[in-house]
N, CA and C atoms as an extended XYZ file, in Angstrom:
297
Properties=species:S:1:pos:R:3:atomname:S:1:resname:S:1:resid:I:1 pbc="F F F"
N       173.901       40.509       75.199 N   MET     1
C       173.804       39.162       74.691 CA  MET     1
C       172.444       38.944       74.034 C   MET     1
N       171.438       39.512       74.648 N   GLU     2
C       170.089       39.324       74.136 CA  GLU     2
C       169.928       39.988       72.772 C   GLU     2
N       170.571       41.127       72.572 N   THR     3
C       170.479       41.800       71.276 CA  THR     3
C       171.181       41.000       70.190 C   THR     3
N       172.229       40.273       70.552 N   LEU     4
C       172.919       39.426       69.581 CA  LEU     4
C       172.024       38.288       69.124 C   LEU     4
N       171.254       37.713       70.031 N   ILE     5
C       170.321       36.631       69.684 CA  ILE     5
C       169.223       37.183       68.774 C   ILE     5
N       168.713       38.375       69.078 N   HIS     6
C       167.693       38.998       68.245 CA  HIS     6
C       168.237       39.272       66.839 C   HIS     6
N       169.476       39.718       66.756 N   ALA     7
C       170.099       39.994       65.458 CA  ALA     7
C       170.255       38.708       64.665 C   ALA     7
N       170.676       37.620       65.329 N   ASP     8
C       170.827       36.337       64.642 CA  ASP     8
C       169.471       35.835       64.126 C   ASP     8
N       168.434       35.958       64.939 N   ILE     9
C       167.095       35.529       64.517 CA  ILE     9
C       166.630       36.382       63.325 C   ILE     9
N       166.874       37.686       63.395 N   PHE    10
C       166.475       38.576       62.305 CA  PHE    10
C       167.192       38.201       61.010 C   PHE    10
N       168.494       37.976       61.066 N   PHE    11
C       169.242       37.620       59.857 CA  PHE    11
C       168.855       36.246       59.332 C   PHE    11
N       168.546       35.307       60.224 N   PHE    12
C       168.103       33.971       59.807 CA  PHE    12
C       166.765       34.070       59.051 C   PHE    12
N       165.802       34.801       59.618 N   ILE    13
C       164.492       34.959       58.977 CA  ILE    13
C       164.630       35.725       57.657 C   ILE    13
N       165.470       36.751       57.653 N   THR    14
C       165.687       37.522       56.431 CA  THR    14
C       166.326       36.664       55.355 C   THR    14
N       167.267       35.813       55.723 N   SER    15
C       167.915       34.930       54.748 CA  SER    15
C       166.905       33.962       54.139 C   SER    15
N       166.028       33.399       54.965 N   ILE    16
C       164.993       32.484       54.462 CA  ILE    16
C       164.044       33.237       53.521 C   ILE    16
N       163.662       34.455       53.887 N   ALA    17
C       162.767       35.249       53.052 CA  ALA    17
C       163.421       35.575       51.707 C   ALA    17
N       164.701       35.902       51.705 N   VAL    18
C       165.407       36.211       50.464 CA  VAL    18
C       165.493       34.970       49.581 C   VAL    18
N       165.787       33.824       50.169 N   VAL    19
C       165.857       32.581       49.393 CA  VAL    19
C       164.481       32.256       48.786 C   VAL    19
N       163.419       32.369       49.585 N   LEU    20
C       162.071       32.098       49.067 CA  LEU    20
C       161.676       33.092       47.973 C   LEU    20
N       162.017       34.363       48.155 N   ALA    21
C       161.703       35.375       47.149 CA  ALA    21
C       162.473       35.089       45.856 C   ALA    21
N       163.719       34.699       45.974 N   THR    22
C       164.529       34.381       44.798 CA  THR    22
C       163.959       33.179       44.057 C   THR    22
N       163.583       32.147       44.791 N   LEU    23
C       162.980       30.961       44.164 CA  LEU    23
C       161.654       31.320       43.487 C   LEU    23
N       160.859       32.130       44.154 N   SER    24
C       159.575       32.541       43.579 CA  SER    24
C       159.784       33.340       42.299 C   SER    24
N       160.718       34.265       42.319 N   ILE    25
C       161.015       35.060       41.134 CA  ILE    25
C       161.523       34.160       40.002 C   ILE    25
N       162.332       33.167       40.347 N   GLY    26
C       162.837       32.224       39.331 CA  GLY    26
C       161.710       31.428       38.691 C   GLY    26
N       160.785       30.906       39.509 N   VAL    27
C       159.663       30.127       38.978 CA  VAL    27
C       158.753       31.014       38.127 C   VAL    27
N       158.459       32.203       38.627 N   ILE    28
C       157.605       33.128       37.872 CA  ILE    28
C       158.274       33.501       36.543 C   ILE    28
N       159.568       33.750       36.576 N   SER    29
C       160.299       34.091       35.346 CA  SER    29
C       160.249       32.946       34.339 C   SER    29
N       160.380       31.709       34.820 N   PHE    30
C       160.305       30.545       33.951 CA  PHE    30
C       158.966       30.495       33.217 C   PHE    30
N       157.876       30.686       33.947 N   TYR    31
C       156.551       30.644       33.320 CA  TYR    31
C       156.305       31.849       32.404 C   TYR    31
N       156.811       32.999       32.782 N   VAL    32
C       156.657       34.182       31.930 CA  VAL    32
C       157.399       33.968       30.610 C   VAL    32
N       158.588       33.381       30.667 N   VAL    33
C       159.343       33.106       29.446 CA  VAL    33
C       158.586       32.114       28.564 C   VAL    33
N       157.999       31.081       29.153 N   ARG    34
C       157.213       30.116       28.367 CA  ARG    34
C       156.005       30.777       27.727 C   ARG    34
N       155.328       31.634       28.473 N   ILE    35
C       154.162       32.338       27.931 CA  ILE    35
C       154.591       33.254       26.789 C   ILE    35
N       155.687       33.968       26.947 N   LEU    36
C       156.166       34.867       25.895 CA  LEU    36
C       156.566       34.100       24.635 C   LEU    36
N       157.139       32.904       24.795 N   ARG    37
C       157.465       32.078       23.626 CA  ARG    37
C       156.194       31.660       22.902 C   ARG    37
N       155.176       31.269       23.663 N   ASP    38
C       153.906       30.897       23.040 CA  ASP    38
C       153.286       32.087       22.310 C   ASP    38
N       153.344       33.256       22.921 N   VAL    39
C       152.803       34.461       22.282 CA  VAL    39
C       153.575       34.755       20.997 C   VAL    39
N       154.891       34.570       21.035 N   LYS    40
C       155.708       34.789       19.838 CA  LYS    40
C       155.296       33.824       18.733 C   LYS    40
N       155.100       32.553       19.063 N   ASP    41
C       154.663       31.571       18.066 CA  ASP    41
C       153.300       31.937       17.489 C   ASP    41
N       152.402       32.371       18.356 N   ILE    42
C       151.050       32.737       17.902 CA  ILE    42
C       151.112       33.948       16.977 C   ILE    42
N       151.920       34.940       17.319 N   THR    43
C       152.002       36.130       16.468 CA  THR    43
C       152.645       35.808       15.123 C   THR    43
N       153.630       34.918       15.114 N   GLU    44
C       154.236       34.514       13.840 CA  GLU    44
C       153.211       33.793       12.971 C   GLU    44
N       152.425       32.912       13.576 N   GLU    45
C       151.372       32.206       12.832 CA  GLU    45
C       150.330       33.196       12.306 C   GLU    45
N       149.970       34.164       13.132 N   ALA    46
C       148.996       35.177       12.705 CA  ALA    46
C       149.556       35.992       11.540 C   ALA    46
N       150.837       36.343       11.581 N   ARG    47
C       151.453       37.083       10.476 CA  ARG    47
C       151.405       36.272        9.179 C   ARG    47
N       151.725       34.968        9.286 N   ARG    48
C       151.674       34.117        8.090 CA  ARG    48
C       150.261       34.066        7.520 C   ARG    48
N       149.291       33.899        8.388 N   GLU    49
C       147.906       33.811        7.922 CA  GLU    49
C       147.435       35.132        7.319 C   GLU    49
N       147.850       36.239        7.908 N   VAL    50
C       147.472       37.542        7.362 CA  VAL    50
C       148.083       37.713        5.974 C   VAL    50
N       149.323       37.268        5.797 N   ARG    51
C       149.938       37.345        4.468 CA  ARG    51
C       149.154       36.521        3.455 C   ARG    51
N       148.714       35.325        3.876 N   HIS    52
C       147.903       34.488        2.983 CA  HIS    52
C       146.582       35.181        2.646 C   HIS    52
N       145.962       35.766        3.642 N   ILE    53
C       144.680       36.446        3.417 CA  ILE    53
C       144.869       37.623        2.468 C   ILE    53
N       145.949       38.380        2.658 N   VAL    54
C       146.210       39.531        1.788 CA  VAL    54
C       146.422       39.062        0.352 C   VAL    54
N       147.175       37.987        0.175 N   SER    55
C       147.395       37.496       -1.193 CA  SER    55
C       146.097       36.964       -1.789 C   SER    55
N       145.266       36.300       -0.985 N   ASP    56
C       143.976       35.819       -1.480 CA  ASP    56
C       143.072       36.971       -1.882 C   ASP    56
N       143.045       38.012       -1.083 N   VAL    57
C       142.217       39.173       -1.404 CA  VAL    57
C       142.739       39.853       -2.669 C   VAL    57
N       144.057       39.928       -2.825 N   SER    58
C       144.624       40.524       -4.044 CA  SER    58
C       144.224       39.718       -5.267 C   SER    58
N       144.311       38.387       -5.155 N   GLU    59
C       143.891       37.530       -6.265 CA  GLU    59
C       142.410       37.713       -6.557 C   GLU    59
N       141.603       37.809       -5.519 N   LEU    60
C       140.168       38.001       -5.698 CA  LEU    60
C       139.892       39.325       -6.406 C   LEU    60
N       140.595       40.376       -6.013 N   ARG    61
C       140.418       41.674       -6.665 CA  ARG    61
C       140.782       41.595       -8.133 C   ARG    61
N       141.895       40.924       -8.445 N   GLU    62
C       142.308       40.794       -9.843 CA  GLU    62
C       141.262       40.009      -10.640 C   GLU    62
N       140.760       38.915      -10.040 N   ASP    63
C       139.726       38.127      -10.713 CA  ASP    63
C       138.473       38.956      -10.938 C   ASP    63
N       138.089       39.724       -9.946 N   LEU    64
C       136.903       40.569      -10.092 CA  LEU    64
C       137.102       41.632      -11.157 C   LEU    64
N       138.317       42.177      -11.222 N   LYS    65
C       138.587       43.174      -12.251 CA  LYS    65
C       138.467       42.551      -13.645 C   LYS    65
N       139.070       41.361      -13.812 N   GLU    66
C       139.014       40.693      -15.112 CA  GLU    66
C       137.586       40.277      -15.452 C   GLU    66
N       136.909       39.644      -14.509 N   GLU    67
C       135.546       39.196      -14.751 CA  GLU    67
C       134.589       40.380      -14.797 C   GLU    67
N       134.922       41.424      -14.087 N   GLY    68
C       134.080       42.609      -14.083 CA  GLY    68
C       134.016       43.236      -15.463 C   GLY    68
N       135.138       43.243      -16.165 N   LYS    69
C       135.148       43.765      -17.530 CA  LYS    69
C       134.247       42.918      -18.412 C   LYS    69
N       134.332       41.605      -18.252 N   GLY    70
C       133.469       40.716      -19.015 CA  GLY    70
C       132.019       40.897      -18.629 C   GLY    70
N       131.762       41.030      -17.337 N   LEU    71
C       130.390       41.243      -16.881 CA  LEU    71
C       129.861       42.585      -17.351 C   LEU    71
N       130.734       43.576      -17.386 N   LEU    72
C       130.320       44.899      -17.849 CA  LEU    72
C       129.912       44.848      -19.314 C   LEU    72
N       130.679       44.136      -20.122 N   SER    73
C       130.313       44.030      -21.542 CA  SER    73
C       129.025       43.231      -21.694 C   SER    73
N       128.848       42.186      -20.897 N   LYS    74
C       127.599       41.414      -20.947 CA  LYS    74
C       126.424       42.262      -20.483 C   LYS    74
N       126.659       43.074      -19.477 N   ALA    75
C       125.597       43.947      -18.973 CA  ALA    75
C       125.231       44.983      -20.020 C   ALA    75
N       126.215       45.511      -20.728 N   SER    76
C       125.903       46.502      -21.764 CA  SER    76
C       125.135       45.851      -22.907 C   SER    76
N       125.484       44.621      -23.268 N   ILE    77
C       124.739       43.908      -24.309 CA  ILE    77
C       123.302       43.687      -23.848 C   ILE    77
N       123.141       43.243      -22.597 N   LEU    78
C       121.804       43.025      -22.049 CA  LEU    78
C       121.034       44.345      -21.986 C   LEU    78
N       121.700       45.417      -21.617 N   GLY    79
C       121.059       46.728      -21.559 CA  GLY    79
C       120.609       47.184      -22.936 C   GLY    79
N       121.446       46.969      -23.927 N   ASN    80
C       121.070       47.319      -25.302 CA  ASN    80
C       119.867       46.505      -25.764 C   ASN    80
N       119.866       45.230      -25.432 N   PHE    81
C       118.754       44.362      -25.815 CA  PHE    81
C       117.455       44.845      -25.176 C   PHE    81
N       117.510       45.160      -23.892 N   ILE    82
C       116.316       45.635      -23.182 CA  ILE    82
C       115.866       46.978      -23.754 C   ILE    82
N       116.815       47.848      -24.039 N   THR    83
C       116.474       49.148      -24.607 CA  THR    83
C       115.777       48.977      -25.964 C   THR    83
N       116.286       48.072      -26.794 N   ARG    84
C       115.662       47.823      -28.093 CA  ARG    84
C       114.255       47.277      -27.943 C   ARG    84
N       114.069       46.354      -26.983 N   LYS    85
C       112.742       45.777      -26.765 CA  LYS    85
C       111.756       46.847      -26.307 C   LYS    85
N       112.188       47.712      -25.404 N   VAL    86
C       111.303       48.753      -24.879 CA  VAL    86
C       110.951       49.744      -25.976 C   VAL    86
N       111.936       50.173      -26.743 N   THR    87
C       111.656       51.146      -27.804 CA  THR    87
C       110.824       50.516      -28.916 C   THR    87
N       111.033       49.213      -29.173 N   THR    88
C       110.244       48.531      -30.194 CA  THR    88
C       108.788       48.442      -29.759 C   THR    88
N       108.555       48.152      -28.500 N   ARG    89
C       107.196       48.085      -27.976 CA  ARG    89
C       106.507       49.443      -28.057 C   ARG    89
N       107.268       50.491      -27.730 N   LYS    90
C       106.693       51.843      -27.804 CA  LYS    90
C       106.337       52.183      -29.242 C   LYS    90
N       107.196       51.801      -30.186 N   ARG    91
C       106.931       52.084      -31.593 CA  ARG    91
C       105.678       51.346      -32.063 C   ARG    91
N       105.592       50.036      -31.646 N   LYS    92
C       104.434       49.243      -32.048 CA  LYS    92
C       103.165       49.830      -31.445 C   LYS    92
N       103.254       50.208      -30.184 N   LYS    93
C       102.105       50.777      -29.476 CA  LYS    93
C       101.713       52.109      -30.124 C   LYS    93
N       102.701       52.912      -30.449 N   HIS    94
C       102.453       54.207      -31.075 CA  HIS    94
C       101.875       54.021      -32.497 C   HIS    94
N       102.366       53.010      -33.184 N   ALA    95
C       101.866       52.738      -34.540 CA  ALA    95
C       100.415       52.286      -34.499 C   ALA    95
N       100.024       51.466      -33.508 N   LYS    96
C        98.635       51.000      -33.389 CA  LYS    96
C        97.708       52.167      -33.055 C   LYS    96
N        98.185       53.098      -32.245 N   GLU    97
C        97.365       54.233      -31.851 CA  GLU    97
C        97.123       55.182      -33.020 C   GLU    97
N        98.069       55.306      -33.904 N   THR    98
C        97.936       56.230      -35.019 CA  THR    98
C        97.090       55.649      -36.149 C   THR    98
N        96.889       54.357      -36.201 N   GLU    99
C        96.116       53.725      -37.268 CA  GLU    99
C        94.683       53.916      -37.086 C   GLU    99
């Protein structure tokens, strides 16, 4: 008879433990699902922003290429001007020395 009482107590405690474990797993699962949804939203937003950044960088590269050609031609004009000034000064200096 005593073993039957021990068995009933064991099954009662085990049943309570299983119910509590199930409830705990349910609550934890609920919060994990909410966290995963938030992470999904954040990653989607990050993907959108990365796409915007990539398109902005592409536009910037194209602008730099177009303006770079213009800047290159301006730089060559400026370089030619400086070269002429330097060679003209050398000629004038050389002409004064020979006189």
